[in-house]
LUMKELO-404457 format. One record per residue (C-alpha): y, x negated, z. Coordinates in nm, 4 decimals. Each point is the difference from the previous one (the first is absolute). Layout:
N
+----------+----------+----------+
|       yy |       xx |       zz |
+----------+----------+----------+
|        Y |        X |        Z |
...
+----------+----------+----------+
REM end
This chain:
432
+----------+----------+----------+
|       yy |       xx |       zz |
+----------+----------+----------+
|  13.1739 |  -8.6588 |  11.8764 |
|  -0.0270 |   0.3204 |   0.2049 |
|  -0.0732 |   0.2015 |  -0.3130 |
|  -0.3215 |  -0.2047 |  -0.0424 |
|  -0.1144 |   0.0866 |   0.3526 |
|  -0.0213 |   0.3753 |  -0.0669 |
|  -0.2564 |  -0.0101 |  -0.2863 |
|  -0.1926 |  -0.2668 |   0.1930 |
|  -0.0219 |   0.2202 |   0.3110 |
|  -0.0787 |   0.3059 |  -0.2129 |
|  -0.2901 |  -0.1778 |  -0.1693 |
|  -0.1223 |  -0.1196 |   0.3416 |
|   0.0076 |   0.3633 |   0.1176 |
|  -0.2259 |   0.1092 |  -0.2880 |
|  -0.2427 |  -0.2842 |   0.0772 |
|  -0.0098 |  -0.0034 |   0.3788 |
|  -0.0117 |   0.3747 |   0.0826 |
|  -0.3484 |   0.0632 |  -0.1519 |
|  -0.1212 |  -0.3206 |   0.1672 |
|   0.1187 |   0.1207 |   0.3416 |
|  -0.1401 |   0.3497 |  -0.0516 |
|  -0.3452 |  -0.1412 |  -0.0826 |
|   0.0124 |  -0.2784 |   0.2599 |
|  -0.2971 |  -0.0361 |   0.2346 |
|  -0.0287 |  -0.2270 |   0.2981 |
|  -0.1679 |  -0.3270 |  -0.0867 |
|   0.0397 |   0.0285 |  -0.3779 |
|   0.0832 |  -0.3110 |  -0.1987 |
|   0.1555 |   0.0886 |  -0.3348 |
|   0.2313 |  -0.2576 |  -0.1575 |
|   0.3014 |   0.1904 |  -0.1310 |
|   0.3428 |  -0.0807 |  -0.1435 |
|   0.3265 |   0.0936 |   0.1706 |
|   0.1479 |   0.1765 |  -0.3035 |
|  -0.1329 |   0.1406 |  -0.3250 |
|   0.0915 |  -0.2254 |  -0.2918 |
|  -0.0364 |   0.2717 |  -0.2657 |
|   0.1913 |   0.2564 |   0.2103 |
|   0.2783 |  -0.2520 |   0.0657 |
|   0.0350 |  -0.0647 |  -0.3741 |
|   0.0025 |   0.3726 |  -0.0792 |
|   0.2691 |   0.0683 |   0.2622 |
|   0.2228 |  -0.2714 |  -0.1477 |
|  -0.0481 |   0.1566 |  -0.3435 |
|   0.0762 |   0.3426 |   0.1459 |
|   0.3391 |  -0.1139 |   0.1349 |
|   0.0790 |  -0.1689 |  -0.3334 |
|  -0.0759 |   0.3151 |  -0.2008 |
|   0.1925 |   0.2163 |   0.2482 |
|   0.3090 |  -0.2194 |  -0.0406 |
|   0.0206 |   0.1116 |  -0.3624 |
|   0.0655 |   0.3638 |   0.0928 |
|   0.3438 |   0.1402 |  -0.0819 |
|   0.1833 |   0.2856 |   0.1726 |
|   0.2117 |   0.1452 |  -0.2794 |
|   0.2667 |   0.2651 |   0.0510 |
|   0.0415 |   0.3204 |  -0.1987 |
|   0.1254 |  -0.1931 |  -0.3005 |
|  -0.3036 |  -0.2291 |  -0.0172 |
|  -0.1757 |  -0.0338 |  -0.3267 |
|  -0.3395 |   0.1524 |  -0.0606 |
|  -0.1450 |  -0.3433 |  -0.0794 |
|   0.0675 |  -0.1170 |   0.3562 |
|  -0.1872 |   0.2997 |   0.1403 |
|  -0.2981 |  -0.0755 |  -0.2214 |
|   0.0167 |  -0.3612 |   0.1125 |
|  -0.0160 |   0.1110 |   0.3639 |
|  -0.3111 |   0.2074 |  -0.0741 |
|  -0.1752 |  -0.3093 |  -0.1339 |
|   0.0930 |  -0.1917 |   0.3153 |
|  -0.1371 |   0.2779 |   0.2225 |
|  -0.3239 |   0.0025 |  -0.2014 |
|  -0.0311 |  -0.3777 |   0.0413 |
|   0.0636 |   0.0288 |   0.3760 |
|  -0.2608 |   0.2742 |   0.0307 |
|  -0.2506 |  -0.2102 |  -0.1913 |
|   0.0590 |  -0.2994 |   0.2301 |
|  -0.0530 |   0.2181 |   0.3082 |
|  -0.3242 |   0.1410 |  -0.1450 |
|  -0.1290 |  -0.3518 |  -0.0706 |
|   0.0950 |  -0.1034 |   0.3537 |
|  -0.1968 |   0.2917 |   0.1467 |
|  -0.3016 |  -0.0960 |  -0.2129 |
|   0.0229 |  -0.3593 |   0.1260 |
|   0.0218 |   0.1267 |   0.3589 |
|  -0.3086 |   0.2174 |  -0.0573 |
|  -0.1855 |  -0.3067 |  -0.1331 |
|   0.1014 |  -0.1929 |   0.3110 |
|  -0.1210 |   0.2751 |   0.2309 |
|  -0.3291 |   0.0356 |  -0.1882 |
|  -0.0574 |  -0.3763 |   0.0371 |
|   0.0382 |   0.0311 |   0.3767 |
|  -0.2278 |   0.3013 |   0.0238 |
|  -0.2640 |  -0.1635 |  -0.2230 |
|  -0.0236 |  -0.2935 |   0.2431 |
|  -0.0708 |   0.2402 |   0.2848 |
|  -0.2076 |   0.2463 |  -0.1997 |
|   0.2276 |   0.2913 |   0.0909 |
|   0.0886 |   0.3040 |  -0.2111 |
|   0.3568 |   0.0598 |  -0.1179 |
|   0.0391 |   0.3432 |   0.1644 |
|   0.3379 |   0.0768 |   0.1558 |
|   0.1110 |  -0.3601 |  -0.0479 |
|   0.0774 |   0.0841 |  -0.3632 |
|   0.3473 |   0.1151 |   0.1130 |
|   0.0912 |  -0.3487 |   0.1287 |
|   0.0880 |  -0.1573 |  -0.3393 |
|   0.2218 |   0.2960 |  -0.0922 |
|   0.1818 |   0.0015 |   0.3357 |
|   0.0545 |  -0.3763 |   0.0176 |
|   0.1204 |  -0.0209 |  -0.3615 |
|   0.2476 |   0.2839 |   0.0603 |
|   0.1369 |  -0.1835 |   0.3057 |
|   0.0211 |  -0.3212 |  -0.2035 |
|   0.2015 |   0.1716 |  -0.2758 |
|   0.2410 |   0.1452 |   0.2610 |
|   0.0463 |  -0.3455 |   0.1536 |
|   0.1050 |  -0.1623 |  -0.3286 |
|   0.1957 |   0.2949 |  -0.1468 |
|   0.3391 |  -0.1398 |   0.0955 |
|  -0.0879 |  -0.3678 |  -0.0411 |
|   0.2116 |  -0.1805 |  -0.2648 |
|  -0.2200 |  -0.1241 |  -0.2805 |
|  -0.0602 |  -0.3527 |  -0.1240 |
|   0.0229 |  -0.0625 |  -0.3732 |
|  -0.3257 |  -0.0365 |  -0.1898 |
|  -0.0072 |  -0.3840 |  -0.0255 |
|   0.0600 |  -0.0223 |   0.3757 |
|  -0.2881 |   0.2396 |   0.0643 |
|  -0.2286 |  -0.2250 |  -0.2078 |
|   0.1122 |  -0.2994 |   0.2043 |
|  -0.0565 |   0.1819 |   0.3315 |
|  -0.3497 |   0.1092 |  -0.1026 |
|  -0.0886 |  -0.3526 |  -0.1167 |
|   0.1303 |  -0.1645 |   0.3188 |
|  -0.1872 |   0.2592 |   0.2114 |
|  -0.3251 |  -0.0813 |  -0.1770 |
|   0.0485 |  -0.3762 |   0.0406 |
|   0.0873 |   0.0483 |   0.3694 |
|  -0.3170 |   0.2059 |   0.0500 |
|  -0.2209 |  -0.2596 |  -0.1712 |
|   0.1573 |  -0.2865 |   0.1938 |
|  -0.0403 |   0.1801 |   0.3345 |
|  -0.3548 |   0.1100 |  -0.0848 |
|  -0.0981 |  -0.3598 |  -0.0750 |
|   0.1150 |  -0.1066 |   0.3442 |
|  -0.0849 |   0.3058 |   0.2070 |
|  -0.2619 |   0.2183 |  -0.1678 |
|  -0.0590 |   0.2101 |   0.3137 |
|   0.3286 |   0.1843 |  -0.0557 |
|   0.1103 |   0.0383 |  -0.3648 |
|   0.3579 |   0.1050 |  -0.0702 |
|  -0.0723 |   0.2442 |  -0.2814 |
|  -0.2645 |   0.2602 |  -0.0700 |
|  -0.1183 |   0.0661 |  -0.3574 |
|  -0.1595 |   0.3483 |   0.0008 |
|  -0.0543 |   0.0354 |  -0.3750 |
|  -0.1661 |  -0.3405 |  -0.0362 |
|  -0.2197 |   0.0675 |   0.3041 |
|  -0.0918 |   0.3443 |  -0.1333 |
|  -0.0978 |  -0.1364 |  -0.3431 |
|  -0.2006 |  -0.2784 |   0.1614 |
|  -0.1799 |   0.2530 |   0.2198 |
|  -0.0790 |   0.2571 |  -0.2699 |
|  -0.0544 |  -0.2157 |  -0.3097 |
|  -0.3619 |  -0.0745 |  -0.1027 |
|  -0.1070 |  -0.3220 |   0.1635 |
|  -0.1327 |  -0.2775 |  -0.2243 |
|  -0.3553 |  -0.1102 |   0.0524 |
|   0.0038 |  -0.2814 |   0.2553 |
|  -0.3663 |  -0.0251 |   0.0930 |
|  -0.0210 |  -0.3769 |  -0.0330 |
|  -0.2295 |  -0.0913 |   0.2887 |
|  -0.3742 |   0.0513 |  -0.0213 |
|  -0.1717 |   0.1212 |   0.3199 |
|  -0.2118 |  -0.2281 |   0.2162 |
|  -0.3278 |   0.1750 |  -0.0835 |
|   0.0662 |  -0.0596 |  -0.3713 |
|   0.0797 |  -0.3676 |   0.0610 |
|  -0.3222 |  -0.0404 |   0.1964 |
|  -0.2158 |   0.1630 |  -0.2671 |
|   0.1311 |  -0.1481 |  -0.3251 |
|   0.1195 |  -0.3350 |  -0.1316 |
|   0.3798 |   0.0416 |   0.0121 |
|   0.2345 |  -0.2566 |  -0.1544 |
|   0.3783 |  -0.0063 |  -0.0039 |
|  -0.0010 |  -0.1611 |  -0.3429 |
|   0.0116 |   0.0971 |  -0.3654 |
|  -0.2116 |  -0.2895 |  -0.1287 |
|  -0.3367 |   0.1707 |   0.0189 |
|  -0.1280 |  -0.0700 |  -0.3511 |
|   0.0337 |  -0.3773 |   0.0325 |
|  -0.1796 |   0.0048 |   0.3351 |
|  -0.3095 |   0.1823 |  -0.1264 |
|  -0.0131 |  -0.1425 |  -0.3519 |
|  -0.3382 |  -0.1591 |  -0.0826 |
|   0.0594 |  -0.2558 |  -0.2758 |
|  -0.3743 |  -0.0592 |  -0.0447 |
|  -0.0486 |   0.3363 |  -0.1722 |
|   0.1849 |   0.2893 |  -0.1650 |
|   0.2580 |   0.1885 |   0.2033 |
|   0.1532 |   0.3453 |  -0.0415 |
|   0.3222 |   0.0993 |   0.1749 |
|   0.0622 |   0.3757 |   0.0148 |
|   0.3265 |   0.1509 |   0.1197 |
|  -0.0510 |   0.3648 |   0.0924 |
|   0.3175 |   0.1978 |  -0.0600 |
|   0.1524 |   0.1561 |   0.3157 |
|  -0.2964 |  -0.0929 |   0.2218 |
|   0.1444 |  -0.0267 |   0.3480 |
|  -0.1395 |   0.0116 |   0.3529 |
|  -0.0150 |   0.3479 |   0.1480 |
|   0.0953 |   0.0687 |   0.3603 |
|  -0.3271 |   0.1893 |   0.0208 |
|  -0.2528 |  -0.2815 |   0.0323 |
|  -0.2911 |   0.2372 |  -0.0688 |
|   0.1472 |   0.0685 |  -0.3450 |
|   0.0131 |  -0.3738 |  -0.0672 |
|  -0.3632 |  -0.0284 |   0.1081 |
|  -0.0966 |   0.2729 |  -0.2490 |
|   0.1684 |  -0.2007 |  -0.2752 |
|  -0.2050 |  -0.3047 |   0.0990 |
|  -0.3173 |   0.2100 |  -0.0037 |
|   0.0300 |   0.0086 |  -0.3790 |
|  -0.0928 |  -0.3703 |  -0.0002 |
|  -0.2586 |   0.0284 |   0.2774 |
|  -0.1869 |   0.2674 |  -0.1946 |
|  -0.0420 |  -0.2524 |  -0.2815 |
|  -0.1748 |  -0.2427 |   0.2343 |
|   0.2970 |  -0.2114 |   0.1133 |
|  -0.0149 |  -0.0999 |   0.3656 |
|   0.3196 |  -0.0869 |   0.1896 |
|  -0.1186 |  -0.2507 |   0.2559 |
|   0.0062 |  -0.3751 |   0.0521 |
|  -0.3290 |  -0.0268 |  -0.1888 |
|   0.0764 |   0.2760 |  -0.2490 |
|   0.1388 |  -0.0037 |  -0.3506 |
|   0.3241 |   0.1863 |   0.0763 |
|   0.3081 |  -0.1040 |   0.1963 |
|   0.2529 |   0.2663 |   0.0998 |
|   0.3504 |  -0.0692 |   0.1165 |
|   0.3698 |   0.0734 |  -0.0329 |
|   0.3029 |  -0.2041 |  -0.0859 |
|   0.3748 |   0.0474 |  -0.0141 |
|   0.2279 |   0.0377 |  -0.2979 |
|   0.3530 |  -0.1369 |  -0.0109 |
|   0.1063 |   0.2769 |  -0.2419 |
|  -0.1668 |   0.3295 |  -0.0816 |
|   0.0070 |  -0.0457 |  -0.3769 |
|  -0.2837 |  -0.0347 |  -0.2509 |
|   0.1872 |  -0.2604 |  -0.2017 |
|   0.0451 |  -0.2209 |   0.3055 |
|  -0.3624 |   0.0487 |   0.1076 |
|  -0.1340 |  -0.1013 |  -0.3409 |
|   0.1914 |  -0.3264 |   0.0044 |
|  -0.0441 |  -0.0997 |   0.3647 |
|  -0.3753 |   0.0682 |  -0.0148 |
|  -0.0269 |  -0.2437 |  -0.2903 |
|   0.1831 |  -0.2877 |   0.1699 |
|  -0.2034 |  -0.3185 |   0.0359 |
|   0.2667 |  -0.2332 |   0.1298 |
|   0.3720 |   0.0162 |   0.0650 |
|   0.2272 |  -0.2983 |   0.0678 |
|   0.3754 |  -0.0490 |   0.0286 |
|   0.1786 |  -0.3030 |  -0.1410 |
|   0.1584 |  -0.1983 |   0.2824 |
|   0.3106 |  -0.0797 |  -0.2060 |
|   0.0709 |   0.3030 |  -0.2186 |
|  -0.1638 |   0.2463 |   0.2454 |
|  -0.1451 |   0.1806 |  -0.3016 |
|  -0.3412 |   0.1595 |   0.0500 |
|  -0.2895 |  -0.0918 |  -0.2267 |
|  -0.2972 |   0.2376 |  -0.0028 |
|  -0.3470 |  -0.0678 |  -0.1361 |
|  -0.2173 |   0.3043 |  -0.0683 |
|  -0.3780 |   0.0385 |   0.0233 |
|  -0.0494 |   0.0836 |  -0.3717 |
|   0.1877 |  -0.3199 |  -0.0948 |
|  -0.2221 |  -0.2169 |   0.2210 |
|  -0.3281 |   0.1647 |  -0.1021 |
|   0.0970 |   0.0192 |  -0.3656 |
|   0.0717 |  -0.3751 |  -0.0036 |
|  -0.3526 |  -0.0640 |   0.1280 |
|  -0.1629 |   0.2031 |  -0.2786 |
|  -0.0334 |   0.3375 |   0.1748 |
|   0.0755 |   0.3018 |  -0.2198 |
|   0.2801 |   0.2140 |   0.1448 |
|   0.0483 |   0.3736 |  -0.0572 |
|   0.2577 |   0.2565 |   0.1095 |
|  -0.0714 |   0.3728 |  -0.0314 |
|   0.2341 |   0.2940 |   0.0438 |
|  -0.0448 |   0.3509 |  -0.1344 |
|   0.3662 |   0.0656 |  -0.0697 |
|   0.3045 |  -0.0996 |  -0.1998 |
|   0.0691 |  -0.3752 |   0.0006 |
|   0.3685 |   0.0679 |   0.0778 |
|  -0.0884 |   0.1786 |   0.3238 |
|   0.1195 |  -0.2129 |   0.2928 |
|   0.1154 |  -0.2499 |  -0.2691 |
|  -0.3500 |  -0.1440 |  -0.0209 |
|   0.0622 |  -0.1150 |  -0.3576 |
|   0.2527 |  -0.2461 |   0.1451 |
|  -0.2085 |  -0.1742 |   0.2612 |
|  -0.3758 |   0.0525 |  -0.0478 |
|  -0.0366 |  -0.2631 |  -0.2737 |
|   0.2225 |  -0.2392 |   0.1960 |
|  -0.2463 |  -0.0080 |   0.2903 |
|  -0.2735 |  -0.1370 |  -0.2273 |
|  -0.2145 |   0.2873 |  -0.1300 |
|  -0.1588 |  -0.0819 |  -0.3355 |
|  -0.1322 |   0.3493 |  -0.0741 |
|   0.2020 |   0.3132 |   0.0737 |
|  -0.1391 |   0.3498 |  -0.0479 |
|   0.2806 |   0.2563 |  -0.0108 |
|  -0.0770 |   0.3652 |  -0.0581 |
|   0.2702 |   0.2618 |  -0.0182 |
|  -0.1773 |   0.2856 |   0.1794 |
|  -0.3386 |  -0.1083 |   0.1367 |
|  -0.1310 |   0.1218 |   0.3345 |
|  -0.1969 |  -0.2103 |   0.2463 |
|  -0.3363 |   0.1058 |  -0.1436 |
|   0.0956 |  -0.1285 |  -0.3470 |
|   0.1412 |  -0.3274 |   0.1383 |
|  -0.3069 |  -0.0446 |   0.2210 |
|  -0.2124 |   0.0254 |  -0.3143 |
|   0.2123 |  -0.2702 |  -0.1676 |
|  -0.0391 |  -0.2313 |   0.3006 |
|  -0.3733 |   0.0745 |  -0.0008 |
|  -0.0112 |  -0.1055 |  -0.3651 |
|   0.1791 |  -0.3294 |   0.0736 |
|  -0.2304 |  -0.0807 |   0.2935 |
|  -0.3073 |   0.1028 |  -0.1973 |
|   0.0923 |  -0.2298 |  -0.2877 |
|   0.0352 |  -0.2948 |   0.2396 |
|  -0.3291 |   0.0795 |   0.1715 |
|  -0.1771 |   0.0276 |  -0.3343 |
|   0.1421 |  -0.3366 |  -0.1063 |
|  -0.1190 |  -0.1597 |   0.3227 |
|  -0.3462 |   0.1519 |  -0.0331 |
|  -0.0436 |  -0.1443 |  -0.3500 |
|   0.1666 |  -0.3366 |   0.0693 |
|  -0.1948 |  -0.3174 |   0.0646 |
|   0.1335 |  -0.1315 |   0.3308 |
|   0.3508 |   0.1274 |  -0.0681 |
|   0.1903 |   0.2395 |   0.2217 |
|   0.3007 |   0.1839 |  -0.1405 |
|   0.2513 |   0.1239 |   0.2575 |
|   0.2931 |   0.2379 |  -0.0147 |
|   0.2818 |   0.1157 |   0.2213 |
|   0.1025 |   0.3626 |  -0.0566 |
|   0.2780 |   0.2008 |   0.1627 |
|   0.0164 |   0.3783 |  -0.0285 |
|   0.2683 |   0.2318 |   0.1367 |
|  -0.1282 |   0.3570 |   0.0326 |
|   0.2107 |   0.3013 |  -0.0872 |
|  -0.1657 |   0.3285 |   0.1013 |
|   0.1730 |   0.0189 |   0.3403 |
|   0.3492 |  -0.0711 |  -0.1315 |
|   0.2574 |   0.2560 |   0.1127 |
|   0.1082 |   0.2546 |  -0.1059 |
|  -0.3532 |   0.1306 |  -0.0249 |
|  -0.0699 |   0.2344 |  -0.2952 |
|   0.0390 |   0.3674 |   0.0828 |
|   0.2288 |  -0.0538 |   0.2992 |
|   0.3356 |  -0.0272 |  -0.1797 |
|   0.2504 |  -0.2783 |   0.0663 |
|  -0.0270 |  -0.2939 |   0.2385 |
|   0.0870 |   0.1984 |   0.3114 |
|  -0.1453 |   0.3359 |  -0.1034 |
|  -0.2905 |   0.1739 |   0.1657 |
|  -0.1050 |   0.0231 |   0.3617 |
|  -0.1462 |  -0.2926 |   0.1928 |
|  -0.3423 |   0.1679 |   0.0055 |
|   0.0049 |   0.0657 |  -0.3765 |
|   0.0881 |  -0.3628 |  -0.0697 |
|  -0.2580 |  -0.1168 |   0.2533 |
|  -0.2784 |   0.1997 |  -0.1651 |
|   0.0813 |  -0.1168 |  -0.3538 |
|   0.0579 |  -0.3597 |   0.1114 |
|  -0.3246 |  -0.0195 |   0.1968 |
|  -0.2068 |   0.1358 |  -0.2885 |
|   0.1479 |  -0.2531 |  -0.2439 |
|  -0.0176 |  -0.2929 |   0.2424 |
|  -0.3662 |   0.0619 |   0.0844 |
|  -0.0757 |   0.0169 |  -0.3715 |
|   0.1671 |  -0.3376 |  -0.0645 |
|  -0.1762 |  -0.1633 |   0.2959 |
|  -0.3321 |   0.1425 |  -0.1202 |
|   0.0452 |  -0.1629 |  -0.3415 |
|   0.0915 |  -0.3325 |   0.1613 |
|  -0.3054 |   0.0155 |   0.2261 |
|  -0.2222 |   0.0696 |  -0.3031 |
|   0.1409 |  -0.3026 |  -0.1834 |
|  -0.0456 |  -0.2299 |   0.3001 |
|  -0.3578 |   0.1217 |   0.0453 |
|  -0.0750 |  -0.0542 |  -0.3681 |
|   0.1299 |  -0.3588 |   0.0079 |
|  -0.1134 |  -0.1535 |   0.3326 |
|   0.0819 |  -0.3527 |  -0.1211 |
|   0.3697 |   0.0890 |  -0.0434 |
|   0.2442 |  -0.0130 |   0.2929 |
|   0.2099 |   0.3205 |   0.0226 |
|   0.3256 |  -0.0068 |   0.1969 |
|   0.1247 |   0.3582 |   0.0340 |
|   0.3292 |   0.0871 |   0.1697 |
|   0.2820 |   0.2526 |   0.0033 |
|   0.3339 |  -0.0734 |  -0.1625 |
|   0.2007 |   0.2084 |   0.2496 |
|  -0.0091 |   0.3253 |   0.1948 |
|   0.0900 |   0.3191 |  -0.1976 |
|   0.3757 |  -0.0664 |  -0.0004 |
|   0.0758 |   0.2458 |  -0.2810 |
|  -0.1742 |   0.2936 |   0.1675 |
|   0.1764 |   0.2623 |   0.2165 |
|   0.1274 |  -0.1432 |   0.3272 |
|  -0.2291 |   0.2272 |   0.2008 |
|  -0.2990 |  -0.1593 |  -0.1779 |
|   0.1371 |  -0.3547 |   0.0314 |
|   0.0095 |   0.0461 |   0.3762 |
|  -0.3784 |   0.0131 |   0.0058 |
|  -0.0129 |  -0.3717 |  -0.0861 |
|   0.1018 |  -0.3230 |   0.1658 |
|   0.2945 |  -0.1561 |  -0.1751 |
|  -0.0481 |  -0.3196 |  -0.2022 |
|  -0.3601 |  -0.0461 |   0.1119 |
|  -0.2741 |   0.0249 |  -0.2604 |
|  -0.3799 |  -0.0351 |   0.0223 |
|  -0.2067 |  -0.2609 |  -0.1735 |
|  -0.3750 |  -0.0062 |  -0.0656 |
|  -0.1809 |  -0.3136 |  -0.1191 |
|  -0.3335 |   0.0750 |  -0.1694 |
|  -0.2846 |  -0.2383 |  -0.0882 |
+----------+----------+----------+
REM end
C-alpha cells in the first residue's frame, strides 16, 4: 500500500505548490488535493520503468533497443505531465488575471521532484493501475457529491479545455426593456393564436430571422413595415412580438407553427396532432405551401402533404423574389375571383418558407467561413430584401392576414455571428 502513497503525494505536490505560490489572503478557490491526470501519469511512469532491463556485457542487442523504447516512453510521459502542470498553473493565473512570468518554472520543478519521488517505487501491473484510477475517480465523485467545498481530485486538462473552448450561445433570457416594449410569449403556437378564419391567411417563415442583442437593429428591421404604412400600436394594423422555439431547426418550426390542436390518448399515451391546413381544408379553404428549393431539403417531401396542404409549389432554385411573385399570383387569383363573384368569398391559407438568408450565404464559403462582420453585412442585406417583399405583399392585400415570424436564429453561421442573437427566441409580426 505504501507504494501507492508516493505517486499520490507526488501528484499532490504538483497541484498544491502553484496554489500556495499564488495564494492571496481572503481568496476562495475550490481546488482538489491531488491532480488526477498527474496521478495517472505517475502510475504509468512506474509501470513503464519496471520494464527496463540492466543487461551485462553479454546482453543481446535487442534488449538494448528495448530499453531505448522504454526510456522514450518515460520521457514522453514526463513531457505530458509537465504540459498538464502548465495547464493547471495557467488555470490558476487566469482566475486571478496574472501573467505567467517567473512562475513558468514551477511545473518543471514540481514534475522533476515528482519523478524523483516515484523512481524507486515498485510498479503495479497495468490492470491494477486501471482499477486504482477507476476507484480514485469514483471516490472523488462520491466525496464531491457530499462535500463540494473540498474536492479530492483536480482535473487540470478538463478545466483548461472548459476555460479556453468556444462557449456555446446561451443568451436565452430577453431583457426587461424588450419585454416591456413587445408582446413576448414563451410558446411556439403563434400561428393558431393569430389565425383569422373569416378571411385568407398567409404564414411566412423567414429563414434565420432571430432577435439581435442590438435592439436598435431590430427596430430598423421593423421600420421596413412601418415605411409601408403599418402602425404597431393597440389601434394599428401591425403587432410585433417574440416567442420561443423548443428547437432551432427549420423543419421543427414549419411543423409546430402549423399545429392546430394536439392531444394525447389517455390509454396508449400516443400523441395525435391536428394541423391548421387539415382543419381549414376540410372547411373548403384552399391550402398552399411554397418553398423555393428542393423538395427533399429538410425531408419536406415526407411531411408537407401529411399536414394537409392541397397545393404544393416546389422550385429547385428560386430566390425569395421569385417565390414572392408566385404567392402574389395565388393571392391575386383569389382576389380576382372574389371581385367577380356574386356574394361568394373564396379563402386560402398559404405558408411560405423563405430561403435567401439560409446559411452558408453565397460568396462566404462554407457554413463557418467568413468573419462575423462579413456575414452580418450579407445577412442584413438579404434579410431586409425579404422583409421588403413581404411588406409589399401585405400592403397590396389588406384583406389578407399575414403572420410573419423567424424559424430560428442563424445557427449555421460562424459562432462569432451567432453570439449577436438571443438563442431560441424569434420575432413575429402580424400584419392586417
